[in-house]
N, CA, C and O atoms as a CHARMM CRD file, in Angstrom:
* protein
*
  244
    1    1 MET  N    -10.35700 -21.94500  -9.27600 PROA 1      0.00000
    2    1 MET  CA    -8.85500 -21.06300  -9.29700 PROA 1      0.00000
    3    1 MET  C     -9.11800 -19.80800  -8.80000 PROA 1      0.00000
    4    1 MET  O    -10.14100 -19.18300  -9.07900 PROA 1      0.00000
    5    2 PRO  N     -7.99500 -19.29500  -7.86900 PROA 2      0.00000
    6    2 PRO  CA    -7.83600 -18.00400  -7.44800 PROA 2      0.00000
    7    2 PRO  C     -7.66500 -17.06600  -8.35400 PROA 2      0.00000
    8    2 PRO  O     -7.09200 -17.14100  -9.44100 PROA 2      0.00000
    9    3 PRO  N     -8.23500 -16.11100  -7.81000 PROA 3      0.00000
   10    3 PRO  CA    -8.28600 -14.87600  -9.00700 PROA 3      0.00000
   11    3 PRO  C     -6.75900 -14.22500  -9.54200 PROA 3      0.00000
   12    3 PRO  O     -6.57100 -13.60300 -10.58800 PROA 3      0.00000
   13    4 PHE  N     -5.71900 -14.58300  -8.45700 PROA 4      0.00000
   14    4 PHE  CA    -4.33300 -13.99900  -8.62100 PROA 4      0.00000
   15    4 PHE  C     -3.70900 -14.99900  -9.63000 PROA 4      0.00000
   16    4 PHE  O     -2.97100 -14.63400 -10.54500 PROA 4      0.00000
   17    5 LEU  N     -4.10400 -16.44500  -9.36500 PROA 5      0.00000
   18    5 LEU  CA    -3.34600 -17.53700 -10.58700 PROA 5      0.00000
   19    5 LEU  C     -3.91900 -16.99600 -11.83500 PROA 5      0.00000
   20    5 LEU  O     -3.26900 -16.69800 -12.83700 PROA 5      0.00000
   21    6 MET  N     -5.47800 -16.87300 -11.64800 PROA 6      0.00000
   22    6 MET  CA    -6.12200 -16.32300 -13.24700 PROA 6      0.00000
   23    6 MET  C     -5.57600 -15.24100 -13.96700 PROA 6      0.00000
   24    6 MET  O     -5.47500 -15.26800 -15.19400 PROA 6      0.00000
   25    7 ARG  N     -5.14700 -14.10200 -13.12900 PROA 7      0.00000
   26    7 ARG  CA    -4.68600 -12.89300 -13.43100 PROA 7      0.00000
   27    7 ARG  C     -3.21100 -13.44900 -13.99400 PROA 7      0.00000
   28    7 ARG  O     -2.96100 -13.22500 -15.17800 PROA 7      0.00000
   29    8 MET  N     -2.18900 -14.19400 -13.15700 PROA 8      0.00000
   30    8 MET  CA    -0.93100 -14.41400 -13.50400 PROA 8      0.00000
   31    8 MET  C     -1.21500 -15.59100 -14.75200 PROA 8      0.00000
   32    8 MET  O     -0.15300 -15.95200 -15.25900 PROA 8      0.00000
   33    9 TYR  N     -2.07200 -16.05400 -15.16300 PROA 9      0.00000
   34    9 TYR  CA    -2.20400 -17.07000 -16.36600 PROA 9      0.00000
   35    9 TYR  C     -2.50800 -15.89100 -17.74900 PROA 9      0.00000
   36    9 TYR  O     -1.91000 -15.90300 -18.82500 PROA 9      0.00000
   37   10 LEU  N     -3.53800 -14.98300 -17.35300 PROA 10     0.00000
   38   10 LEU  CA    -3.47200 -13.78400 -18.50800 PROA 10     0.00000
   39   10 LEU  C     -2.55700 -13.06900 -18.67800 PROA 10     0.00000
   40   10 LEU  O     -2.34200 -12.61800 -19.80300 PROA 10     0.00000
   41   11 TRP  N     -1.78500 -12.77200 -17.64900 PROA 11     0.00000
   42   11 TRP  CA    -0.59900 -12.13900 -17.95500 PROA 11     0.00000
   43   11 TRP  C      0.52500 -13.15200 -19.00000 PROA 11     0.00000
   44   11 TRP  O      1.14900 -12.70300 -19.96200 PROA 11     0.00000
   45   12 LEU  N      0.55600 -14.19700 -18.64400 PROA 12     0.00000
   46   12 LEU  CA     1.60700 -15.03100 -19.43000 PROA 12     0.00000
   47   12 LEU  C      1.08700 -15.00800 -20.87800 PROA 12     0.00000
   48   12 LEU  O      1.87400 -14.63800 -21.75000 PROA 12     0.00000
   49   13 ARG  N     -0.33000 -15.41400 -21.26400 PROA 13     0.00000
   50   13 ARG  CA    -0.54600 -15.52700 -22.43600 PROA 13     0.00000
   51   13 ARG  C     -0.68300 -14.57500 -22.99000 PROA 13     0.00000
   52   13 ARG  O     -0.36200 -14.74700 -24.16600 PROA 13     0.00000
   53   14 HSD  N     -1.15800 -13.11600 -22.70100 PROA 14     0.00000
   54   14 HSD  CA    -1.49000 -11.70500 -23.00200 PROA 14     0.00000
   55   14 HSD  C     -0.47800 -10.59700 -22.42300 PROA 14     0.00000
   56   14 HSD  O     -1.09600  -9.58100 -22.10400 PROA 14     0.00000
   57   15 PRO  N      0.85600 -10.51400 -22.20800 PROA 15     0.00000
   58   15 PRO  CA     1.51000  -9.59000 -21.31700 PROA 15     0.00000
   59   15 PRO  C      1.49600  -8.18900 -21.53500 PROA 15     0.00000
   60   15 PRO  O      1.66700  -7.71900 -22.66000 PROA 15     0.00000
   61   16 PRO  N      1.31200  -7.52400 -20.56900 PROA 16     0.00000
   62   16 PRO  CA     1.30500  -6.04000 -20.68600 PROA 16     0.00000
   63   16 PRO  C      2.25500  -5.48800 -21.61500 PROA 16     0.00000
   64   16 PRO  O      3.23700  -6.15000 -21.95200 PROA 16     0.00000
   65   17 SER  N      2.04900  -4.35800 -22.04600 PROA 17     0.00000
   66   17 SER  CA     2.74900  -3.43200 -22.87500 PROA 17     0.00000
   67   17 SER  C      3.88800  -3.11500 -22.21500 PROA 17     0.00000
   68   17 SER  O      3.97900  -3.41200 -21.02300 PROA 17     0.00000
   69   18 ARG  N      4.80300  -2.54600 -22.79300 PROA 18     0.00000
   70   18 ARG  CA     6.32900  -2.20400 -22.28800 PROA 18     0.00000
   71   18 ARG  C      5.88900  -1.14300 -21.12300 PROA 18     0.00000
   72   18 ARG  O      6.23900  -1.18700 -19.94300 PROA 18     0.00000
   73   19 ASN  N      5.15800  -0.31800 -21.65500 PROA 19     0.00000
   74   19 ASN  CA     4.84200   0.93800 -21.04000 PROA 19     0.00000
   75   19 ASN  C      4.03100   0.47100 -19.51000 PROA 19     0.00000
   76   19 ASN  O      4.46900   0.93500 -18.45800 PROA 19     0.00000
   77   20 GLN  N      3.11500  -0.25100 -19.50400 PROA 20     0.00000
   78   20 GLN  CA     2.64500  -0.82100 -18.32700 PROA 20     0.00000
   79   20 GLN  C      3.77300  -1.75700 -17.78200 PROA 20     0.00000
   80   20 GLN  O      3.78300  -1.60400 -16.56000 PROA 20     0.00000
   81   21 GLN  N      4.61400  -2.55100 -18.11400 PROA 21     0.00000
   82   21 GLN  CA     5.39300  -3.28300 -17.29500 PROA 21     0.00000
   83   21 GLN  C      6.46600  -2.15200 -16.61100 PROA 21     0.00000
   84   21 GLN  O      6.79300  -2.12200 -15.42400 PROA 21     0.00000
   85   22 ILE  N      6.88300  -1.31200 -17.58600 PROA 22     0.00000
   86   22 ILE  CA     7.83500   0.07000 -16.88000 PROA 22     0.00000
   87   22 ILE  C      7.09600   0.61500 -15.74900 PROA 22     0.00000
   88   22 ILE  O      7.71800   1.00800 -14.76300 PROA 22     0.00000
   89   23 ALA  N      5.63300   0.68300 -15.81000 PROA 23     0.00000
   90   23 ALA  CA     4.75300   1.63100 -14.52700 PROA 23     0.00000
   91   23 ALA  C      4.83900   0.75600 -13.46700 PROA 23     0.00000
   92   23 ALA  O      5.16800   1.19500 -12.36500 PROA 23     0.00000
   93   24 ILE  N      4.52700  -0.74600 -13.66900 PROA 24     0.00000
   94   24 ILE  CA     4.46600  -1.65600 -12.53100 PROA 24     0.00000
   95   24 ILE  C      5.78200  -1.81000 -11.90500 PROA 24     0.00000
   96   24 ILE  O      5.91400  -2.00000 -10.69500 PROA 24     0.00000
   97   25 ALA  N      6.86100  -1.71700 -12.82600 PROA 25     0.00000
   98   25 ALA  CA     8.42400  -1.70900 -11.83800 PROA 25     0.00000
   99   25 ALA  C      8.53000  -0.64000 -11.15400 PROA 25     0.00000
  100   25 ALA  O      8.99500  -0.75000 -10.01900 PROA 25     0.00000
  101   26 VAL  N      8.12400   0.71200 -11.65700 PROA 26     0.00000
  102   26 VAL  CA     8.44800   1.85000 -10.90400 PROA 26     0.00000
  103   26 VAL  C      7.54100   1.61800  -9.67000 PROA 26     0.00000
  104   26 VAL  O      8.09500   1.76400  -8.58000 PROA 26     0.00000
  105   27 VAL  N      6.10700   1.24600  -9.67700 PROA 27     0.00000
  106   27 VAL  CA     5.37800   1.26700  -8.62700 PROA 27     0.00000
  107   27 VAL  C      5.88700   0.49100  -7.44100 PROA 27     0.00000
  108   27 VAL  O      5.93500   1.05100  -6.34600 PROA 27     0.00000
  109   28 CYS  N      6.25700  -0.71500  -7.57900 PROA 28     0.00000
  110   28 CYS  CA     6.92200  -1.81500  -6.83600 PROA 28     0.00000
  111   28 CYS  C      8.32200  -1.06000  -6.38600 PROA 28     0.00000
  112   28 CYS  O      8.53400  -0.86700  -5.18900 PROA 28     0.00000
  113   29 GLY  N      9.10600  -0.71300  -7.22300 PROA 29     0.00000
  114   29 GLY  CA    10.51800  -0.09700  -6.72300 PROA 29     0.00000
  115   29 GLY  C     10.21300   1.02100  -5.67000 PROA 29     0.00000
  116   29 GLY  O     10.97900   1.17700  -4.71900 PROA 29     0.00000
  117   30 ILE  N      9.15500   1.76200  -5.82400 PROA 30     0.00000
  118   30 ILE  CA     8.79600   2.84400  -4.85500 PROA 30     0.00000
  119   30 ILE  C      8.35900   2.17400  -3.46400 PROA 30     0.00000
  120   30 ILE  O      8.89400   2.36500  -2.37200 PROA 30     0.00000
  121   31 GLY  N      7.18800   1.28800  -3.77500 PROA 31     0.00000
  122   31 GLY  CA     6.90500   0.31000  -2.40200 PROA 31     0.00000
  123   31 GLY  C      8.00200  -0.27400  -1.48300 PROA 31     0.00000
  124   31 GLY  O      7.91000  -0.30200  -0.25600 PROA 31     0.00000
  125   32 ILE  N      9.09600  -0.75800  -2.23100 PROA 32     0.00000
  126   32 ILE  CA     9.91800  -1.74700  -1.78200 PROA 32     0.00000
  127   32 ILE  C     10.75800  -0.36600  -1.01900 PROA 32     0.00000
  128   32 ILE  O     11.00700  -0.39000   0.18600 PROA 32     0.00000
  129   33 ALA  N     11.06600   0.57700  -1.72900 PROA 33     0.00000
  130   33 ALA  CA    12.01400   2.07900  -1.33800 PROA 33     0.00000
  131   33 ALA  C     11.66100   2.31300   0.28500 PROA 33     0.00000
  132   33 ALA  O     12.36300   2.36700   1.29400 PROA 33     0.00000
  133   34 PHE  N     10.03400   2.44000  -0.00300 PROA 34     0.00000
  134   34 PHE  CA     9.41300   3.02500   1.34700 PROA 34     0.00000
  135   34 PHE  C      9.46600   1.96300   2.46700 PROA 34     0.00000
  136   34 PHE  O      9.70600   2.22500   3.64600 PROA 34     0.00000
  137   35 ALA  N      9.22500   0.78100   1.98700 PROA 35     0.00000
  138   35 ALA  CA     9.52700  -0.36400   3.12000 PROA 35     0.00000
  139   35 ALA  C     10.82700  -0.39800   3.72900 PROA 35     0.00000
  140   35 ALA  O     10.90200  -0.46900   4.95600 PROA 35     0.00000
  141   36 ALA  N     12.05700  -0.34900   2.88100 PROA 36     0.00000
  142   36 ALA  CA    13.31400  -0.48600   3.16700 PROA 36     0.00000
  143   36 ALA  C     13.85900   0.64500   4.08400 PROA 36     0.00000
  144   36 ALA  O     14.67500   0.34400   4.95600 PROA 36     0.00000
  145   37 ILE  N     13.38500   2.13500   3.90900 PROA 37     0.00000
  146   37 ILE  CA    13.62400   3.24400   4.77200 PROA 37     0.00000
  147   37 ILE  C     12.90500   2.82200   6.14400 PROA 37     0.00000
  148   37 ILE  O     13.53300   2.85300   7.20300 PROA 37     0.00000
  149   38 GLU  N     11.56300   2.42600   6.07900 PROA 38     0.00000
  150   38 GLU  CA    10.94300   2.40100   7.07000 PROA 38     0.00000
  151   38 GLU  C     11.43300   1.41000   8.01700 PROA 38     0.00000
  152   38 GLU  O     11.39300   1.53400   9.24200 PROA 38     0.00000
  153   39 TRP  N     11.99600   0.21100   7.23500 PROA 39     0.00000
  154   39 TRP  CA    12.87500  -0.75000   8.21300 PROA 39     0.00000
  155   39 TRP  C     14.27000  -0.31300   8.74700 PROA 39     0.00000
  156   39 TRP  O     14.74800  -0.75100   9.79300 PROA 39     0.00000
  157   40 LEU  N     14.95300   0.70200   7.83200 PROA 40     0.00000
  158   40 LEU  CA    15.92200   1.00000   8.56500 PROA 40     0.00000
  159   40 LEU  C     16.13500   2.01400   9.22600 PROA 40     0.00000
  160   40 LEU  O     17.17300   2.17200   9.87000 PROA 40     0.00000
  161   41 VAL  N     15.12400   2.91700   9.16800 PROA 41     0.00000
  162   41 VAL  CA    15.09200   4.22500  10.12200 PROA 41     0.00000
  163   41 VAL  C     13.98300   4.40600  11.16100 PROA 41     0.00000
  164   41 VAL  O     14.08900   5.02000  12.22300 PROA 41     0.00000
  165   42 GLY  N     13.15500   3.92400  10.80000 PROA 42     0.00000
  166   42 GLY  CA    11.77100   3.62000  11.79600 PROA 42     0.00000
  167   42 GLY  C     10.77000   4.36400  11.24200 PROA 42     0.00000
  168   42 GLY  O     10.79300   5.25800  10.39600 PROA 42     0.00000
  169   43 TRP  N      9.97800   3.90300  11.79600 PROA 43     0.00000
  170   43 TRP  CA     8.41100   5.07300  11.53000 PROA 43     0.00000
  171   43 TRP  C      8.69300   6.29500  12.38700 PROA 43     0.00000
  172   43 TRP  O      9.11000   6.15600  13.53700 PROA 43     0.00000
  173   44 PRO  N      8.43400   7.70000  11.75800 PROA 44     0.00000
  174   44 PRO  CA     8.39100   8.89000  12.48900 PROA 44     0.00000
  175   44 PRO  C      7.23200   9.23700  13.46400 PROA 44     0.00000
  176   44 PRO  O      6.06700   8.86600  13.32200 PROA 44     0.00000
  177   45 GLU  N      7.68200   9.94100  14.39300 PROA 45     0.00000
  178   45 GLU  CA     7.08700   9.77300  15.56500 PROA 45     0.00000
  179   45 GLU  C      5.86600  10.65400  15.03400 PROA 45     0.00000
  180   45 GLU  O      4.76200  10.58400  15.57600 PROA 45     0.00000
  181   46 TRP  N      6.15800  11.60700  13.79100 PROA 46     0.00000
  182   46 TRP  CA     4.78300  12.66800  13.97200 PROA 46     0.00000
  183   46 TRP  C      3.90100  12.09000  12.99300 PROA 46     0.00000
  184   46 TRP  O      2.85000  12.66700  12.71300 PROA 46     0.00000
  185   47 LEU  N      4.27700  10.84700  12.36400 PROA 47     0.00000
  186   47 LEU  CA     3.13900  10.25300  11.53100 PROA 47     0.00000
  187   47 LEU  C      2.42200   9.30200  12.63500 PROA 47     0.00000
  188   47 LEU  O      1.52200   8.62300  12.14100 PROA 47     0.00000
  189   48 THR  N      2.64000   9.10200  14.09000 PROA 48     0.00000
  190   48 THR  CA     2.23600   8.11500  14.80900 PROA 48     0.00000
  191   48 THR  C      1.10500   8.77600  15.14800 PROA 48     0.00000
  192   48 THR  O      1.23000   9.90300  15.62900 PROA 48     0.00000
  193   49 PRO  N     -0.63500   8.02700  14.90700 PROA 49     0.00000
  194   49 PRO  CA    -1.84000   8.79200  15.32300 PROA 49     0.00000
  195   49 PRO  C     -2.02800   8.72200  16.76800 PROA 49     0.00000
  196   49 PRO  O     -1.61000   7.85900  17.54100 PROA 49     0.00000
  197   50 GLU  N     -2.78600   9.86000  17.03600 PROA 50     0.00000
  198   50 GLU  CA    -2.94800   9.83400  18.90000 PROA 50     0.00000
  199   50 GLU  C     -4.02700  10.05000  18.69900 PROA 50     0.00000
  200   50 GLU  O     -4.52000  10.64500  17.74000 PROA 50     0.00000
  201   51 ARG  N     -4.79100   9.33200  20.08100 PROA 51     0.00000
  202   51 ARG  CA    -5.84900   9.51200  20.24300 PROA 51     0.00000
  203   51 ARG  C     -6.57900  10.75200  20.65000 PROA 51     0.00000
  204   51 ARG  O     -5.98400  11.38700  21.52000 PROA 51     0.00000
  205   52 VAL  N     -7.79900  11.30200  20.21700 PROA 52     0.00000
  206   52 VAL  CA    -8.14300  12.78800  20.95100 PROA 52     0.00000
  207   52 VAL  C     -9.13500  12.57400  21.67500 PROA 52     0.00000
  208   52 VAL  O    -10.13200  11.89000  21.44000 PROA 52     0.00000
  209   53 PRO  N     -8.76900  13.36700  22.87200 PROA 53     0.00000
  210   53 PRO  CA    -9.82200  12.67500  23.99300 PROA 53     0.00000
  211   53 PRO  C    -11.49600  13.87200  23.53600 PROA 53     0.00000
  212   53 PRO  O    -11.65000  14.99600  23.05800 PROA 53     0.00000
  213   54 ARG  N    -12.27000  12.92600  23.96800 PROA 54     0.00000
  214   54 ARG  CA   -13.72000  13.51100  23.58600 PROA 54     0.00000
  215   54 ARG  C    -14.03600  14.33300  24.61500 PROA 54     0.00000
  216   54 ARG  O    -13.28500  14.37700  25.58900 PROA 54     0.00000
  217   55 GLY  N    -15.07200  15.02800  24.56400 PROA 55     0.00000
  218   55 GLY  CA   -15.19900  15.98700  25.68200 PROA 55     0.00000
  219   55 GLY  C    -16.55800  15.01100  26.35100 PROA 55     0.00000
  220   55 GLY  O    -16.70400  13.87900  25.89200 PROA 55     0.00000
  221   56 PRO  N    -17.52800  15.52000  27.45100 PROA 56     0.00000
  222   56 PRO  CA   -18.54100  14.82000  27.89000 PROA 56     0.00000
  223   56 PRO  C    -19.59800  14.31700  27.00400 PROA 56     0.00000
  224   56 PRO  O    -19.97900  15.20400  26.24100 PROA 56     0.00000
  225   57 ARG  N    -20.12200  13.34200  26.86400 PROA 57     0.00000
  226   57 ARG  CA   -21.18200  12.89100  26.49100 PROA 57     0.00000
  227   57 ARG  C    -22.65500  13.46000  26.94000 PROA 57     0.00000
  228   57 ARG  O    -23.07500  13.56200  28.09200 PROA 57     0.00000
  229   58 LEU  N    -23.28100  13.78100  25.80200 PROA 58     0.00000
  230   58 LEU  CA   -24.74000  14.46700  26.35400 PROA 58     0.00000
  231   58 LEU  C    -25.64700  13.47800  25.82100 PROA 58     0.00000
  232   58 LEU  O    -25.52300  13.06900  24.66700 PROA 58     0.00000
  233   59 SER  N    -26.63900  13.03300  26.67400 PROA 59     0.00000
  234   59 SER  CA   -27.92600  12.47400  26.32000 PROA 59     0.00000
  235   59 SER  C    -29.35200  13.04200  26.25400 PROA 59     0.00000
  236   59 SER  O    -29.89500  13.89100  26.96000 PROA 59     0.00000
  237   60 ALA  N    -29.70300  12.49200  25.44300 PROA 60     0.00000
  238   60 ALA  CA   -30.89800  13.18300  24.83200 PROA 60     0.00000
  239   60 ALA  C    -31.84600  12.91700  25.86600 PROA 60     0.00000
  240   60 ALA  O    -31.87300  11.82700  26.43600 PROA 60     0.00000
  241   61 PRO  N    -32.72900  13.98000  26.17600 PROA 61     0.00000
  242   61 PRO  CA   -33.77100  14.14900  27.27700 PROA 61     0.00000
  243   61 PRO  C    -35.01100  13.24100  27.10200 PROA 61     0.00000
  244   61 PRO  O    -35.92700  13.28100  27.92400 PROA 61     0.00000
């Protein structure tokens, strides 16, 4: 049985506490909000990584 199905089965039999449910909902909501903002606005240019050129390589004698 895949691990995620086992986790779902255990959550079904022994659900998390109310505080854990709220925390999970908040984390999922934040993730969905970030995904929606990225989809609507786009990825900011200042967060795009750039390659830093390396200097000349020195070889061992």
